[in-house]
NUMARFI-658698 format. One line per 4 residues: their letters; for each residue x, y, z of C-alpha. Coordinates in pm, 1 decimal, always signed. Each point is the difference from the previous one (the first is absolute). Example, Ala and Ser with C-alpha at 12.3 -4.5 7.8 and 13.67 -1.06 7.14 Angstrom:
<rs>
as> +1230.0:-450.0:+780.0 ~ +137.0:+344.0:-66.0;
</rs>
This chain:
<rs>
xxxx> -3622.2:+660.5:+5479.6 ~ -186.4:-156.2:-412.4 ~ -191.8:-382.8:+53.4 ~ -131.1:+86.5:-366.7;
xxxx> +175.3:-326.6:-74.8 ~ -90.7:-276.5:+257.3 ~ +253.0:-156.1:+71.0 ~ -179.0:-276.2:+181.5;
xxxx> -192.4:-150.5:-370.2 ~ +342.3:-52.0:-151.0 ~ +118.6:-131.0:+355.1 ~ -267.5:-230.7:-83.4;
xxxx> +19.3:-34.1:-290.4 ~ +448.2:-68.1:-18.9 ~ -145.7:-302.4:+292.6 ~ -192.8:-128.2:-260.5;
xxxx> +270.9:-149.0:-170.5 ~ +161.6:-301.5:+156.1 ~ +353.5:+120.0:-51.1 ~ +209.9:-275.3:+158.6;
xxxx> +338.3:+11.1:-50.9 ~ +94.4:-4.8:-202.2 ~ -353.7:+53.0:-232.1 ~ -107.1:+376.2:-123.8;
xxxx> -302.0:-133.0:-61.6 ~ -134.6:+307.1:-147.2 ~ +55.7:+215.1:+273.7 ~ +271.8:+311.4:-104.8;
xxxx> -189.4:-5.0:-328.1 ~ -265.7:+122.8:+249.4 ~ +230.3:+208.1:+102.4 ~ +140.0:+111.5:-364.5;
xxxx> -331.6:+62.3:-170.9 ~ -77.9:+171.6:+317.5 ~ +280.8:+266.5:-31.0 ~ +3.5:-11.8:-368.8;
xxxx> -322.8:+202.4:-32.5 ~ +160.0:+243.0:+273.4 ~ +337.8:+111.5:-241.8 ~ +226.7:-291.0:+127.8;
xxxx> +204.4:-137.3:-235.9 ~ +48.2:-316.9:+112.2 ~ +249.4:-258.3:-109.5 ~ +26.5:-389.2:+90.8;
xxxx> +294.3:-153.2:+87.4 ~ +17.0:-338.5:+52.7 ~ +239.2:-232.5:+88.9 ~ +61.9:-307.5:+40.5;
xxxx> -427.9:-137.5:+105.2 ~ -0.6:+269.6:+82.8 ~ -216.4:+323.9:-18.4 ~ +58.1:+298.4:+82.9;
xxxx> -141.5:+347.8:-80.7 ~ +163.4:+362.1:-31.7 ~ -195.9:+339.6:-56.4 ~ +83.4:+362.1:-36.1;
xxxx> -206.1:+356.0:+42.1 ~ +271.5:+321.0:-118.7 ~ +309.4:-26.4:-99.1 ~ +201.5:-318.1:-81.4;
xxxx> +310.1:+94.8:+225.6 ~ -74.5:+296.7:+152.1 ~ +157.1:+125.2:+334.0 ~ -280.3:-67.8:+191.5;
xxxx> -144.8:-364.9:-53.5 ~ -159.9:-93.1:+313.4 ~ -57.4:-373.7:-34.5 ~ -235.1:-228.8:+150.1;
xxxx> +95.6:-340.9:+31.4 ~ -278.6:-310.9:+112.0 ~ -111.6:-338.2:-118.6 ~ -250.6:-232.8:-145.9;
xxxx> +68.4:-360.1:+69.0 ~ -85.5:-207.1:+332.9 ~ +67.0:-233.9:+198.4 ~ -206.2:-331.5:-43.0;
xxxx> -306.8:+4.3:+212.6 ~ +48.0:-364.0:+133.7 ~ -355.9:-191.5:+41.0 ~ -295.1:+219.9:-133.1;
xxxx> -222.3:-169.2:+225.7 ~ +177.1:+134.4:+267.8 ~ -146.8:+327.1:-126.7 ~ -287.4:+192.1:+146.1;
xxxx> -44.1:+205.1:-333.7 ~ +128.9:-98.3:-344.1 ~ +427.9:+104.6:-32.3 ~ -49.8:+147.3:-312.4;
xxxx> -360.7:+134.0:+26.7 ~ +44.5:+359.9:+131.8 ~ -291.4:-22.0:+204.8 ~ -84.8:+349.9:+238.1;
xxxx> -82.8:-199.3:+329.7 ~ -103.4:+298.2:+295.8 ~ +286.4:+231.7:-100.6 ~ +260.7:-223.3:-152.0;
xxxx> +89.5:-122.9:-288.1 ~ +105.6:-369.9:-13.0 ~ +203.8:-214.3:-226.3 ~ +357.3:-133.2:-115.4;
xxxx> +210.2:+330.5:+55.8 ~ -286.8:+258.3:+73.5 ~ +363.6:+88.4:+311.7 ~ +238.0:-48.7:-185.7;
xxxx> +40.4:+123.5:-200.8 ~ -278.5:+18.9:-300.0 ~ -182.0:+336.9:+235.5 ~ +419.3:+188.8:+39.5;
xxxx> -18.8:-50.0:-359.6 ~ -350.2:+137.4:-118.5 ~ +9.4:+254.6:+264.5 ~ +314.4:+163.0:-193.9;
xxxx> -159.1:-30.9:-401.4 ~ -368.2:+165.7:+141.0 ~ +285.1:+272.5:+179.3 ~ +238.9:+58.1:-273.4;
xxxx> -277.9:-36.0:-291.9 ~ -217.5:+306.4:+222.2 ~ +291.5:+206.7:+59.6 ~ +126.3:+35.9:-296.6;
xxxx> -350.7:-22.8:-198.1 ~ -136.2:+337.8:+234.6 ~ +389.8:+164.7:+55.8 ~ +280.6:-96.5:-275.9;
xxxx> +288.1:-19.5:+218.0 ~ +338.8:+209.8:-195.8 ~ +212.0:-358.9:+8.2 ~ -138.6:-384.2:-8.6;
xxxx> -84.9:-327.7:+142.9 ~ +59.6:-377.9:-1.6 ~ -162.9:-227.5:+46.7 ~ +209.1:-320.7:+88.7;
xxxx> -199.9:-314.6:+68.9 ~ +112.5:-372.0:-34.8 ~ -202.5:-323.7:+66.7 ~ +348.5:-118.0:+139.1;
xxxx> +12.6:+68.3:+357.6 ~ -136.8:-252.3:+135.5 ~ +227.0:-320.8:-213.5 ~ +374.4:+8.8:-46.7;
xxxx> -19.2:+393.8:-32.8 ~ +285.4:-78.3:-291.1 ~ -226.7:+160.2:-340.6 ~ -237.7:+280.8:+163.7;
xxxx> +113.3:+275.8:+153.6 ~ +365.9:-104.5:-103.0 ~ -109.4:+43.0:-319.6 ~ -201.8:+288.8:-5.9;
xxxx> +318.9:+226.8:+110.5 ~ +225.7:-208.1:-240.0 ~ -252.9:+150.1:-233.5 ~ -19.6:+287.5:+100.4;
xxxx> +349.4:+99.1:-36.8 ~ +66.6:-162.9:-330.5 ~ -274.9:+209.8:-112.7 ~ +96.3:+330.3:+183.5;
xxxx> -289.5:-2.1:+264.2 ~ +68.0:+135.4:+346.5 ~ -196.1:+5.1:+328.5 ~ +145.6:+346.4:+191.8;
xxxx> -182.6:-203.7:+289.2 ~ -154.5:-307.0:+96.7 ~ -322.9:-80.2:+202.2 ~ -39.9:-352.4:+91.6;
xxxx> -420.0:-68.9:+65.1 ~ +82.6:-294.9:+173.1 ~ -205.8:-52.6:+347.4 ~ +259.4:+185.6:+305.0;
xxxx> -318.8:+75.6:+266.1 ~ +23.3:-331.7:+298.8 ~ -364.3:+148.4:+102.8 ~ -66.9:+321.2:-46.5;
xxxx> -59.5:+247.1:-326.5 ~ +306.7:+217.3:-78.3 ~ +184.5:-160.9:+289.6 ~ +301.3:-84.5:-164.2;
xxxx> +308.7:+81.6:-317.9 ~ +227.3:-241.0:-84.1 ~ +334.8:+203.2:-40.1 ~ +229.1:-384.4:-2.0;
xxxx> -71.3:-356.6:-15.6 ~ +230.9:-223.0:+175.8 ~ +206.3:-328.6:-235.0 ~ -124.9:-339.1:+10.9;
xxxx> +172.2:-307.5:-174.5 ~ -105.2:-395.7:+62.8 ~ +325.4:-239.8:+24.9 ~ -47.8:-375.7:-145.7;
xxxx> +180.5:-231.5:+189.4 ~ +21.2:-355.6:-128.3 ~ +232.9:-203.8:+205.6 ~ +166.3:-317.7:-16.3;
xxxx> +96.7:-254.5:+215.3 ~ +98.3:-375.0:-79.9 ~ -373.5:-228.3:+67.9 ~ +14.2:-289.9:+337.9;
xxxx> -147.2:-146.5:+231.9 ~ -139.9:+158.3:+305.3 ~ +82.7:-192.9:+284.1 ~ +407.4:-8.2:-181.6;
xxxx> +37.1:+416.4:-24.4 ~ +335.3:+9.1:+59.3 ~ +29.5:-182.3:-345.0 ~ -181.3:+253.7:-160.5;
xxxx> +36.2:+356.5:-80.8 ~ -393.8:+145.4:+39.2 ~ -120.0:+363.8:-162.2 ~ -313.1:-26.0:+202.8;
xxxx> +262.1:+100.0:+371.3 ~ +210.9:+269.1:-212.4 ~ -328.6:+187.7:-157.5 ~ -92.4:-37.5:+337.5;
xxxx> +258.9:+174.5:+163.2 ~ +81.0:+234.5:-278.3 ~ -390.7:+181.5:-16.5 ~ +86.8:-6.1:+353.9;
xxxx> +273.9:+176.3:+0.3 ~ -72.1:+246.0:-274.6 ~ -348.4:+115.8:+165.0 ~ +65.3:+3.1:+297.0;
xxxx> +237.1:+328.0:-101.8 ~ -175.8:+321.2:+54.2 ~ +196.0:+98.1:-313.9 ~ +2.2:+386.4:+108.7;
xxxx> -259.7:+239.2:+274.6 ~ -165.7:+180.2:-251.1 ~ +160.7:+345.4:-223.6 ~ -100.3:+382.2:+92.5;
xxxx> -339.6:-80.5:-308.5 ~ +55.5:-339.5:+13.9 ~ -160.1:-262.1:+245.9 ~ +225.5:-285.8:+116.6;
xxxx> +54.9:-279.4:-319.6 ~ -130.8:-298.4:+46.7 ~ +122.4:-381.7:-148.9 ~ -302.1:-264.5:+47.8;
xxxx> -8.0:-401.1:-90.0 ~ -282.0:-39.0:-254.6 ~ +65.4:-368.7:-29.7 ~ +167.8:-305.9:+24.1;
xxxx> -59.2:-325.8:-207.0 ~ +177.9:-361.3:-27.4 ~ -360.5:-138.6:-81.0 ~ +177.7:-292.3:+177.6;
xxxx> -295.3:-252.6:+130.9 ~ +257.5:-306.4:+135.5 ~ +97.0:+102.5:+359.0 ~ +271.7:-307.8:-52.3;
xxxx> +176.7:+192.1:-276.8 ~ +238.7:+281.6:+12.8 ~ -43.8:+167.5:-235.1 ~ +177.0:+135.0:-320.3;
xxxx> -136.6:+294.6:-85.2 ~ -183.2:+322.1:+148.0 ~ -50.4:+388.4:-134.0 ~ -92.8:+275.2:+249.6;
xxxx> -61.7:+373.9:-118.3 ~ -9.0:+311.4:+191.3 ~ -163.6:+332.8:-80.2 ~ +223.0:+303.4:+173.3;
xxxx> -168.0:+351.1:+40.1 ~ +348.2:+288.3:-39.3 ~ -11.0:+368.4:+125.6 ~ +294.6:+167.2:-164.3;
xxxx> +270.3:-76.6:+236.2 ~ +9.7:-307.6:-243.8 ~ +53.4:-85.7:-316.2 ~ -97.5:-294.3:-154.5;
xxxx> +377.3:-54.5:-41.5 ~ +85.2:+22.0:+335.2 ~ -265.9:-270.8:+151.6 ~ +75.0:-245.7:-316.6;
xxxx> +399.6:+6.6:+134.0 ~ -189.6:-15.6:+397.3 ~ -209.2:-305.7:-157.2 ~ +333.2:-158.2:-188.8;
xxxx> +223.5:-9.1:+337.8 ~ -275.6:-207.5:+191.7 ~ -110.0:-209.7:-335.0 ~ +453.9:-130.8:+83.9;
xxxx> -52.4:-29.3:+390.2 ~ -351.5:-192.7:-87.1 ~ +227.8:-233.1:-237.0 ~ +295.2:-51.5:+248.6;
xxxx> -196.6:-78.7:+266.9 ~ -261.5:-226.6:-214.2 ~ +261.3:-155.8:-234.1 ~ -320.7:+130.6:-297.5;
xxxx> +63.9:+111.2:-241.3 ~ -221.2:+365.3:-21.9 ~ -62.1:+206.7:-253.5 ~ -236.3:+269.0:-82.3;
xxxx> -143.3:+276.2:-311.0 ~ -161.4:+345.6:+125.9 ~ -300.0:+173.1:-176.3 ~ +76.5:+366.7:+77.4;
xxxx> -370.9:+158.9:-20.4 ~ +186.7:+416.4:+34.6 ~ +259.1:+183.1:+251.9 ~ -115.5:+208.6:+263.8;
xxxx> -112.9:+353.4:-116.5 ~ -75.7:+337.5:+150.4 ~ -43.5:+319.7:-181.7 ~ +50.3:+288.2:+256.1;
xxxx> -354.5:+198.2:+183.9 ~ +14.7:+326.9:-288.5 ~ -193.0:+220.2:-181.0 ~ -174.9:-293.6:-236.9;
xxxx> -150.9:-209.4:+314.8 ~ -46.3:+348.8:+145.2 ~ -239.9:+68.4:-314.6 ~ -171.4:-318.6:+133.0;
xxxx> +32.0:+36.8:+362.1 ~ -203.9:+324.9:-89.7 ~ -213.3:-131.7:-207.1 ~ -164.2:-315.6:+247.8;
xxxx> +8.0:+279.5:+277.3 ~ -231.5:+259.5:-225.2 ~ -234.8:-247.1:-127.7 ~ -41.6:-262.2:+282.4;
xxxx> +100.6:+261.9:+280.2 ~ +235.6:-269.5:+107.4 ~ +419.2:-12.8:+5.4 ~ +123.8:-270.4:-74.7;
xxxx> +314.6:-206.7:+67.8 ~ +285.4:-61.8:-162.2 ~ +87.2:-321.2:+0.7 ~ +227.2:-303.7:-145.9;
xxxx> -167.9:-362.0:+136.1 ~ -217.6:-246.2:-233.3 ~ +125.4:-254.4:-275.9 ~ +169.8:+108.6:-323.2;
xxxx> -135.9:+211.3:-278.0 ~ +45.6:+155.9:-315.6 ~ +211.8:+296.8:+70.2 ~ +208.1:-197.3:+105.0;
xxxx> +96.0:-11.8:-357.4 ~ -116.9:+335.1:-90.9 ~ +229.5:+189.3:+257.9 ~ +234.7:-33.2:-206.0;
xxxx> -217.2:+182.1:-289.0 ~ -73.7:+356.7:+220.9 ~ -112.4:+28.2:+410.7 ~ -324.9:-208.7:+40.7;
xxxx> -177.8:-5.4:+329.0 ~ -341.3:-233.9:+38.9 ~ -296.4:+114.3:+127.5 ~ -386.5:-207.9:-58.6;
xxxx> -207.0:-144.5:+202.2 ~ -68.8:-217.1:+317.9 ~ +132.3:-326.2:-50.0 ~ -209.1:-215.1:+259.0;
xxxx> -108.0:-244.4:-219.7 ~ +220.6:-48.9:-310.1 ~ +27.1:-371.0:-83.0 ~ -210.5:-96.8:+201.8;
xxxx> -380.0:-229.6:-64.2 ~ -243.7:+262.8:-3.2 ~ +302.3:+281.1:-99.1 ~ -238.2:+374.0:-23.9;
xxxx> +39.5:+372.2:+56.4 ~ -169.7:+332.4:+112.5 ~ -196.7:+150.9:-328.8 ~ -10.3:+303.8:+261.3;
xxxx> +428.9:-57.2:-3.1 ~ +4.3:-85.8:-406.0 ~ -158.4:+408.1:-40.3 ~ +291.2:+82.8:+267.7;
xxxx> +214.0:-164.7:-186.5 ~ -25.4:+193.1:-328.7 ~ -73.9:+292.2:+175.1 ~ +405.6:+49.6:+149.9;
xxxx> +87.7:-73.9:-302.9 ~ -139.8:+255.2:-204.9 ~ +92.1:+255.3:+259.7 ~ +366.3:-132.3:+5.2;
xxxx> -14.3:+58.6:-372.4 ~ -145.8:+337.5:+19.4 ~ +310.7:+119.1:+263.8 ~ +229.7:-160.7:-183.6;
xx> -115.1:+163.4:-303.4 ~ -58.2:+357.6:+127.4;
</rs>
């Protein structure tokens, strides 16, 4: 496969853009210039304070339109002094490229952009290639890929299939393809009681006792034992906050948050109904008032194995000599939005260092990923 366009060089150029979500920091400008030169029609699809880029090569709404999706925004670096390399330096040492976003996922974006450019330049296909790149995946994700999909619906743009370039491999390059994701939701509780003296607990309604009981009831319950294609659902208590510095005062209010990652045996609605039952029990038992709000990041989804996932798997095998597993593990991704538009799967690099201090990626893996993406395009348009 061709390495005419250097994806490592393009990755370094993107890493040098300090695009901490939702800042664009010229990352999309770098891609727009690169893709435009190769004949891609580029359009900024900005919404709110987020910048997004839609790039298309080929006829609009062609019956064969291969889509790539990715993001150029990154999480904050934390303490810059803790890094051995400049977080936005794009430095290469001992075969690794360092910097925030190098693994998650500027290397993936660079690899599919480079693959697309080389492919249309060397073997122009009968069809279209669409790159939907967002600056709002690590943040609220309300004005990123969703904005791109809204624009595509209005403009008559359509992807036939879509490959998301998120890191999918735990340890070995090529070992896993994501064909689904668990759903995710955060639940924020506010428990109100009656403030009082700790020596006279019977004259107060203690919100701390109530929230401790509620969280224990929720977190000690096994939601399920997994399903055919998903691991078991999980519920984690992430914080309990009271802010009470006095040991002899029962506070009037406390707060708590839980996160639930759920498989296809649940929906956010069924889980909310289940939480309501436990909230009512805690209110009655402790005489407190509990209100809660829910933010659903995404429902669980699953793309059944078929022609598209098989094409990607065979391309990985051809280039890397590895037979990938079909996986649904991990957190959320923008595939949760794209699934309503067209069949979607995910394949990318080894993601062991993403979001870490000294985040880095193997330069060899970037080159390999570009070759896999080009092989996928070759097979799809054959």
